[in-house]
mmCIF file of the C-alpha atoms, coordinates in Angstrom:
data_MODEL
# 
_entry.id   MODEL 
# 
loop_
_atom_site.group_PDB 
_atom_site.id 
_atom_site.type_symbol 
_atom_site.label_atom_id 
_atom_site.label_alt_id 
_atom_site.label_comp_id 
_atom_site.label_asym_id 
_atom_site.label_entity_id 
_atom_site.label_seq_id 
_atom_site.pdbx_PDB_ins_code 
_atom_site.Cartn_x 
_atom_site.Cartn_y 
_atom_site.Cartn_z 
_atom_site.occupancy 
_atom_site.B_iso_or_equiv 
_atom_site.pdbx_formal_charge 
_atom_site.auth_seq_id 
_atom_site.auth_comp_id 
_atom_site.auth_asym_id 
_atom_site.auth_atom_id 
_atom_site.pdbx_PDB_model_num 
ATOM 1   C CA . UNK A 1 1   ? 95.465  -0.347  -58.094 1.00 0.00 ? 1   UNK A CA 1 
ATOM 2   C CA . UNK A 1 2   ? 97.393  -3.186  -59.787 1.00 0.00 ? 2   UNK A CA 1 
ATOM 3   C CA . UNK A 1 3   ? 99.988  -5.053  -57.749 1.00 0.00 ? 3   UNK A CA 1 
ATOM 4   C CA . UNK A 1 4   ? 103.132 -6.211  -59.555 1.00 0.00 ? 4   UNK A CA 1 
ATOM 5   C CA . UNK A 1 5   ? 104.831 -9.484  -58.708 1.00 0.00 ? 5   UNK A CA 1 
ATOM 6   C CA . UNK A 1 6   ? 107.920 -11.040 -60.307 1.00 0.00 ? 6   UNK A CA 1 
ATOM 7   C CA . UNK A 1 7   ? 106.227 -11.786 -63.601 1.00 0.00 ? 7   UNK A CA 1 
ATOM 8   C CA . UNK A 1 8   ? 102.525 -11.104 -63.035 1.00 0.00 ? 8   UNK A CA 1 
ATOM 9   C CA . UNK A 1 9   ? 100.119 -8.253  -62.365 1.00 0.00 ? 9   UNK A CA 1 
ATOM 10  C CA . UNK A 1 10  ? 97.218  -8.683  -59.937 1.00 0.00 ? 10  UNK A CA 1 
ATOM 11  C CA . UNK A 1 11  ? 94.165  -6.469  -60.460 1.00 0.00 ? 11  UNK A CA 1 
ATOM 12  C CA . UNK A 1 12  ? 90.914  -6.072  -58.638 1.00 0.00 ? 12  UNK A CA 1 
ATOM 13  C CA . UNK A 1 13  ? 87.967  -6.025  -61.063 1.00 0.00 ? 13  UNK A CA 1 
ATOM 14  C CA . UNK A 1 14  ? 84.744  -4.212  -60.254 1.00 0.00 ? 14  UNK A CA 1 
ATOM 15  C CA . UNK A 1 15  ? 83.117  -3.495  -63.626 1.00 0.00 ? 15  UNK A CA 1 
ATOM 16  C CA . UNK A 1 16  ? 80.855  -5.692  -65.686 1.00 0.00 ? 16  UNK A CA 1 
ATOM 17  C CA . UNK A 1 17  ? 83.053  -5.268  -68.773 1.00 0.00 ? 17  UNK A CA 1 
ATOM 18  C CA . UNK A 1 18  ? 86.236  -6.361  -66.968 1.00 0.00 ? 18  UNK A CA 1 
ATOM 19  C CA . UNK A 1 19  ? 84.502  -9.418  -65.452 1.00 0.00 ? 19  UNK A CA 1 
ATOM 20  C CA . UNK A 1 20  ? 82.765  -10.409 -68.700 1.00 0.00 ? 20  UNK A CA 1 
ATOM 21  C CA . UNK A 1 21  ? 86.169  -10.654 -70.351 1.00 0.00 ? 21  UNK A CA 1 
ATOM 22  C CA . UNK A 1 22  ? 86.981  -13.608 -68.037 1.00 0.00 ? 22  UNK A CA 1 
ATOM 23  C CA . UNK A 1 23  ? 84.160  -15.879 -69.245 1.00 0.00 ? 23  UNK A CA 1 
ATOM 24  C CA . UNK A 1 24  ? 86.460  -18.250 -71.137 1.00 0.00 ? 24  UNK A CA 1 
ATOM 25  C CA . UNK A 1 25  ? 88.697  -18.774 -68.119 1.00 0.00 ? 25  UNK A CA 1 
ATOM 26  C CA . UNK A 1 26  ? 85.705  -19.484 -65.867 1.00 0.00 ? 26  UNK A CA 1 
ATOM 27  C CA . UNK A 1 27  ? 84.539  -22.171 -68.281 1.00 0.00 ? 27  UNK A CA 1 
ATOM 28  C CA . UNK A 1 28  ? 87.537  -24.302 -67.194 1.00 0.00 ? 28  UNK A CA 1 
ATOM 29  C CA . UNK A 1 29  ? 85.739  -24.604 -63.834 1.00 0.00 ? 29  UNK A CA 1 
ATOM 30  C CA . UNK A 1 30  ? 82.139  -24.377 -65.098 1.00 0.00 ? 30  UNK A CA 1 
ATOM 31  C CA . UNK A 1 31  ? 82.083  -25.703 -68.657 1.00 0.00 ? 31  UNK A CA 1 
ATOM 32  C CA . UNK A 1 32  ? 78.343  -25.194 -69.140 1.00 0.00 ? 32  UNK A CA 1 
ATOM 33  C CA . UNK A 1 33  ? 78.418  -21.515 -68.147 1.00 0.00 ? 33  UNK A CA 1 
ATOM 34  C CA . UNK A 1 34  ? 77.114  -19.607 -71.131 1.00 0.00 ? 34  UNK A CA 1 
ATOM 35  C CA . UNK A 1 35  ? 78.149  -15.957 -71.780 1.00 0.00 ? 35  UNK A CA 1 
ATOM 36  C CA . UNK A 1 36  ? 74.566  -14.629 -71.573 1.00 0.00 ? 36  UNK A CA 1 
ATOM 37  C CA . UNK A 1 37  ? 73.910  -16.383 -68.267 1.00 0.00 ? 37  UNK A CA 1 
ATOM 38  C CA . UNK A 1 38  ? 77.275  -15.175 -66.914 1.00 0.00 ? 38  UNK A CA 1 
ATOM 39  C CA . UNK A 1 39  ? 76.398  -11.556 -67.787 1.00 0.00 ? 39  UNK A CA 1 
ATOM 40  C CA . UNK A 1 40  ? 72.932  -11.889 -66.251 1.00 0.00 ? 40  UNK A CA 1 
ATOM 41  C CA . UNK A 1 41  ? 74.420  -13.291 -63.002 1.00 0.00 ? 41  UNK A CA 1 
ATOM 42  C CA . UNK A 1 42  ? 77.050  -10.574 -62.865 1.00 0.00 ? 42  UNK A CA 1 
ATOM 43  C CA . UNK A 1 43  ? 74.335  -7.923  -63.285 1.00 0.00 ? 43  UNK A CA 1 
ATOM 44  C CA . UNK A 1 44  ? 72.673  -9.360  -60.168 1.00 0.00 ? 44  UNK A CA 1 
ATOM 45  C CA . UNK A 1 45  ? 75.889  -9.902  -58.184 1.00 0.00 ? 45  UNK A CA 1 
ATOM 46  C CA . UNK A 1 46  ? 77.857  -6.659  -58.766 1.00 0.00 ? 46  UNK A CA 1 
ATOM 47  C CA . UNK A 1 47  ? 75.299  -4.378  -57.053 1.00 0.00 ? 47  UNK A CA 1 
ATOM 48  C CA . UNK A 1 48  ? 75.537  -6.725  -54.027 1.00 0.00 ? 48  UNK A CA 1 
ATOM 49  C CA . UNK A 1 49  ? 79.279  -6.240  -53.612 1.00 0.00 ? 49  UNK A CA 1 
ATOM 50  C CA . UNK A 1 50  ? 80.666  -8.976  -55.823 1.00 0.00 ? 50  UNK A CA 1 
ATOM 51  C CA . UNK A 1 51  ? 84.153  -8.285  -57.242 1.00 0.00 ? 51  UNK A CA 1 
ATOM 52  C CA . UNK A 1 52  ? 86.929  -10.342 -58.807 1.00 0.00 ? 52  UNK A CA 1 
ATOM 53  C CA . UNK A 1 53  ? 90.680  -10.426 -58.480 1.00 0.00 ? 53  UNK A CA 1 
ATOM 54  C CA . UNK A 1 54  ? 92.646  -11.496 -61.539 1.00 0.00 ? 54  UNK A CA 1 
ATOM 55  C CA . UNK A 1 55  ? 96.277  -12.505 -62.179 1.00 0.00 ? 55  UNK A CA 1 
ATOM 56  C CA . UNK A 1 56  ? 97.616  -11.404 -65.536 1.00 0.00 ? 56  UNK A CA 1 
ATOM 57  C CA . UNK A 1 57  ? 100.602 -12.445 -67.549 1.00 0.00 ? 57  UNK A CA 1 
ATOM 58  C CA . UNK A 1 58  ? 100.831 -9.493  -69.899 1.00 0.00 ? 58  UNK A CA 1 
ATOM 59  C CA . UNK A 1 59  ? 97.307  -9.080  -71.272 1.00 0.00 ? 59  UNK A CA 1 
ATOM 60  C CA . UNK A 1 60  ? 96.260  -12.681 -70.560 1.00 0.00 ? 60  UNK A CA 1 
ATOM 61  C CA . UNK A 1 61  ? 94.236  -13.433 -67.447 1.00 0.00 ? 61  UNK A CA 1 
ATOM 62  C CA . UNK A 1 62  ? 95.716  -16.699 -66.044 1.00 0.00 ? 62  UNK A CA 1 
ATOM 63  C CA . UNK A 1 63  ? 94.005  -16.873 -62.635 1.00 0.00 ? 63  UNK A CA 1 
ATOM 64  C CA . UNK A 1 64  ? 90.832  -15.536 -61.161 1.00 0.00 ? 64  UNK A CA 1 
ATOM 65  C CA . UNK A 1 65  ? 88.778  -15.500 -57.975 1.00 0.00 ? 65  UNK A CA 1 
ATOM 66  C CA . UNK A 1 66  ? 85.483  -13.806 -57.359 1.00 0.00 ? 66  UNK A CA 1 
ATOM 67  C CA . UNK A 1 67  ? 84.869  -12.561 -53.858 1.00 0.00 ? 67  UNK A CA 1 
ATOM 68  C CA . UNK A 1 68  ? 82.295  -11.045 -51.520 1.00 0.00 ? 68  UNK A CA 1 
ATOM 69  C CA . UNK A 1 69  ? 82.703  -9.411  -48.142 1.00 0.00 ? 69  UNK A CA 1 
ATOM 70  C CA . UNK A 1 70  ? 79.738  -10.531 -46.021 1.00 0.00 ? 70  UNK A CA 1 
ATOM 71  C CA . UNK A 1 71  ? 78.648  -10.632 -42.375 1.00 0.00 ? 71  UNK A CA 1 
ATOM 72  C CA . UNK A 1 72  ? 76.749  -13.570 -40.911 1.00 0.00 ? 72  UNK A CA 1 
ATOM 73  C CA . UNK A 1 73  ? 75.666  -14.237 -37.341 1.00 0.00 ? 73  UNK A CA 1 
ATOM 74  C CA . UNK A 1 74  ? 77.656  -17.453 -36.935 1.00 0.00 ? 74  UNK A CA 1 
ATOM 75  C CA . UNK A 1 75  ? 81.049  -16.037 -37.923 1.00 0.00 ? 75  UNK A CA 1 
ATOM 76  C CA . UNK A 1 76  ? 80.943  -12.242 -38.161 1.00 0.00 ? 76  UNK A CA 1 
ATOM 77  C CA . UNK A 1 77  ? 82.499  -10.379 -41.075 1.00 0.00 ? 77  UNK A CA 1 
ATOM 78  C CA . UNK A 1 78  ? 84.285  -12.587 -43.604 1.00 0.00 ? 78  UNK A CA 1 
ATOM 79  C CA . UNK A 1 79  ? 85.461  -12.736 -47.181 1.00 0.00 ? 79  UNK A CA 1 
ATOM 80  C CA . UNK A 1 80  ? 84.207  -15.487 -49.426 1.00 0.00 ? 80  UNK A CA 1 
ATOM 81  C CA . UNK A 1 81  ? 86.263  -16.660 -52.381 1.00 0.00 ? 81  UNK A CA 1 
ATOM 82  C CA . UNK A 1 82  ? 84.046  -17.665 -55.330 1.00 0.00 ? 82  UNK A CA 1 
ATOM 83  C CA . UNK A 1 83  ? 84.844  -19.662 -58.425 1.00 0.00 ? 83  UNK A CA 1 
ATOM 84  C CA . UNK A 1 84  ? 88.629  -19.742 -58.029 1.00 0.00 ? 84  UNK A CA 1 
ATOM 85  C CA . UNK A 1 85  ? 90.187  -20.906 -61.291 1.00 0.00 ? 85  UNK A CA 1 
ATOM 86  C CA . UNK A 1 86  ? 93.672  -21.032 -62.794 1.00 0.00 ? 86  UNK A CA 1 
ATOM 87  C CA . UNK A 1 87  ? 94.247  -21.667 -66.486 1.00 0.00 ? 87  UNK A CA 1 
ATOM 88  C CA . UNK A 1 88  ? 95.328  -25.334 -66.737 1.00 0.00 ? 88  UNK A CA 1 
ATOM 89  C CA . UNK A 1 89  ? 98.540  -24.305 -68.567 1.00 0.00 ? 89  UNK A CA 1 
ATOM 90  C CA . UNK A 1 90  ? 99.495  -22.164 -65.542 1.00 0.00 ? 90  UNK A CA 1 
ATOM 91  C CA . UNK A 1 91  ? 98.666  -24.551 -62.716 1.00 0.00 ? 91  UNK A CA 1 
ATOM 92  C CA . UNK A 1 92  ? 101.398 -25.481 -60.176 1.00 0.00 ? 92  UNK A CA 1 
ATOM 93  C CA . UNK A 1 93  ? 103.183 -22.190 -60.873 1.00 0.00 ? 93  UNK A CA 1 
ATOM 94  C CA . UNK A 1 94  ? 102.094 -20.294 -57.753 1.00 0.00 ? 94  UNK A CA 1 
ATOM 95  C CA . UNK A 1 95  ? 99.079  -18.519 -59.289 1.00 0.00 ? 95  UNK A CA 1 
ATOM 96  C CA . UNK A 1 96  ? 96.576  -19.986 -56.804 1.00 0.00 ? 96  UNK A CA 1 
ATOM 97  C CA . UNK A 1 97  ? 98.810  -18.968 -53.920 1.00 0.00 ? 97  UNK A CA 1 
ATOM 98  C CA . UNK A 1 98  ? 98.992  -15.411 -55.314 1.00 0.00 ? 98  UNK A CA 1 
ATOM 99  C CA . UNK A 1 99  ? 95.172  -15.277 -55.358 1.00 0.00 ? 99  UNK A CA 1 
ATOM 100 C CA . UNK A 1 100 ? 94.909  -16.672 -51.827 1.00 0.00 ? 100 UNK A CA 1 
ATOM 101 C CA . UNK A 1 101 ? 97.515  -14.194 -50.528 1.00 0.00 ? 101 UNK A CA 1 
ATOM 102 C CA . UNK A 1 102 ? 95.754  -11.258 -52.184 1.00 0.00 ? 102 UNK A CA 1 
ATOM 103 C CA . UNK A 1 103 ? 92.413  -12.347 -50.697 1.00 0.00 ? 103 UNK A CA 1 
ATOM 104 C CA . UNK A 1 104 ? 93.987  -12.736 -47.269 1.00 0.00 ? 104 UNK A CA 1 
ATOM 105 C CA . UNK A 1 105 ? 95.388  -9.192  -47.380 1.00 0.00 ? 105 UNK A CA 1 
ATOM 106 C CA . UNK A 1 106 ? 92.070  -7.803  -48.631 1.00 0.00 ? 106 UNK A CA 1 
ATOM 107 C CA . UNK A 1 107 ? 90.319  -9.595  -45.744 1.00 0.00 ? 107 UNK A CA 1 
ATOM 108 C CA . UNK A 1 108 ? 92.716  -8.147  -43.189 1.00 0.00 ? 108 UNK A CA 1 
ATOM 109 C CA . UNK A 1 109 ? 92.386  -4.628  -44.578 1.00 0.00 ? 109 UNK A CA 1 
ATOM 110 C CA . UNK A 1 110 ? 88.601  -4.993  -44.541 1.00 0.00 ? 110 UNK A CA 1 
ATOM 111 C CA . UNK A 1 111 ? 88.395  -6.183  -40.925 1.00 0.00 ? 111 UNK A CA 1 
ATOM 112 C CA . UNK A 1 112 ? 87.287  -9.702  -41.781 1.00 0.00 ? 112 UNK A CA 1 
ATOM 113 C CA . UNK A 1 113 ? 87.644  -12.505 -39.215 1.00 0.00 ? 113 UNK A CA 1 
ATOM 114 C CA . UNK A 1 114 ? 87.940  -15.358 -41.693 1.00 0.00 ? 114 UNK A CA 1 
ATOM 115 C CA . UNK A 1 115 ? 88.118  -16.497 -45.339 1.00 0.00 ? 115 UNK A CA 1 
ATOM 116 C CA . UNK A 1 116 ? 85.503  -18.943 -46.650 1.00 0.00 ? 116 UNK A CA 1 
ATOM 117 C CA . UNK A 1 117 ? 85.205  -20.871 -49.884 1.00 0.00 ? 117 UNK A CA 1 
ATOM 118 C CA . UNK A 1 118 ? 83.360  -23.806 -51.406 1.00 0.00 ? 118 UNK A CA 1 
ATOM 119 C CA . UNK A 1 119 ? 85.207  -26.534 -53.305 1.00 0.00 ? 119 UNK A CA 1 
ATOM 120 C CA . UNK A 1 120 ? 83.501  -29.086 -55.491 1.00 0.00 ? 120 UNK A CA 1 
ATOM 121 C CA . UNK A 1 121 ? 83.447  -32.442 -53.708 1.00 0.00 ? 121 UNK A CA 1 
ATOM 122 C CA . UNK A 1 122 ? 85.039  -34.228 -56.678 1.00 0.00 ? 122 UNK A CA 1 
ATOM 123 C CA . UNK A 1 123 ? 87.914  -31.723 -57.043 1.00 0.00 ? 123 UNK A CA 1 
ATOM 124 C CA . UNK A 1 124 ? 90.602  -33.601 -54.998 1.00 0.00 ? 124 UNK A CA 1 
ATOM 125 C CA . UNK A 1 125 ? 93.497  -31.451 -56.392 1.00 0.00 ? 125 UNK A CA 1 
ATOM 126 C CA . UNK A 1 126 ? 91.787  -28.317 -55.048 1.00 0.00 ? 126 UNK A CA 1 
ATOM 127 C CA . UNK A 1 127 ? 91.197  -29.991 -51.669 1.00 0.00 ? 127 UNK A CA 1 
ATOM 128 C CA . UNK A 1 128 ? 94.937  -30.691 -51.322 1.00 0.00 ? 128 UNK A CA 1 
ATOM 129 C CA . UNK A 1 129 ? 95.820  -27.162 -52.453 1.00 0.00 ? 129 UNK A CA 1 
ATOM 130 C CA . UNK A 1 130 ? 93.489  -25.473 -49.932 1.00 0.00 ? 130 UNK A CA 1 
ATOM 131 C CA . UNK A 1 131 ? 94.681  -27.703 -47.064 1.00 0.00 ? 131 UNK A CA 1 
ATOM 132 C CA . UNK A 1 132 ? 98.277  -26.646 -47.867 1.00 0.00 ? 132 UNK A CA 1 
ATOM 133 C CA . UNK A 1 133 ? 97.095  -23.007 -47.812 1.00 0.00 ? 133 UNK A CA 1 
ATOM 134 C CA . UNK A 1 134 ? 95.759  -23.439 -44.279 1.00 0.00 ? 134 UNK A CA 1 
ATOM 135 C CA . UNK A 1 135 ? 92.091  -23.976 -44.944 1.00 0.00 ? 135 UNK A CA 1 
ATOM 136 C CA . UNK A 1 136 ? 90.100  -26.574 -43.008 1.00 0.00 ? 136 UNK A CA 1 
ATOM 137 C CA . UNK A 1 137 ? 86.725  -28.237 -43.340 1.00 0.00 ? 137 UNK A CA 1 
ATOM 138 C CA . UNK A 1 138 ? 84.290  -26.483 -41.038 1.00 0.00 ? 138 UNK A CA 1 
ATOM 139 C CA . UNK A 1 139 ? 81.056  -28.080 -42.245 1.00 0.00 ? 139 UNK A CA 1 
ATOM 140 C CA . UNK A 1 140 ? 79.093  -29.132 -45.286 1.00 0.00 ? 140 UNK A CA 1 
ATOM 141 C CA . UNK A 1 141 ? 77.612  -26.845 -47.912 1.00 0.00 ? 141 UNK A CA 1 
ATOM 142 C CA . UNK A 1 142 ? 74.134  -28.268 -48.515 1.00 0.00 ? 142 UNK A CA 1 
ATOM 143 C CA . UNK A 1 143 ? 72.001  -27.627 -51.610 1.00 0.00 ? 143 UNK A CA 1 
ATOM 144 C CA . UNK A 1 144 ? 68.440  -28.399 -52.577 1.00 0.00 ? 144 UNK A CA 1 
ATOM 145 C CA . UNK A 1 145 ? 67.834  -27.717 -56.270 1.00 0.00 ? 145 UNK A CA 1 
ATOM 146 C CA . UNK A 1 146 ? 64.469  -26.270 -57.209 1.00 0.00 ? 146 UNK A CA 1 
# 
């Protein structure tokens, strides 16, 4: 069910078609993400519980976060924000905070114990934003490319 705010509508997205429509916005964060690859990944992710939450100004999506609800031994049940992006023209207008608040409420309603997210190491603006939102560094996300 959409949630209205002062000027925006927040919607949870669960279908491939709704998520595919956000490809251009996601390219602000991942410029090399091609539409075909995005669709293929969504086809793998959606059956495993992946959803998105989007902030709209009219018909335009201006902010987006993917999310998963997962349980792991080290932390219990949690929600993971994934590929959080706000259209550059809409940054510093509270859109990121709307997404974080929506995720926090979803986590509480779902019985999650925490919210997790990854932030690119070079994205200093995002680091400052998430610290202001109450996030802290718990560890390092390590990758070995194959």
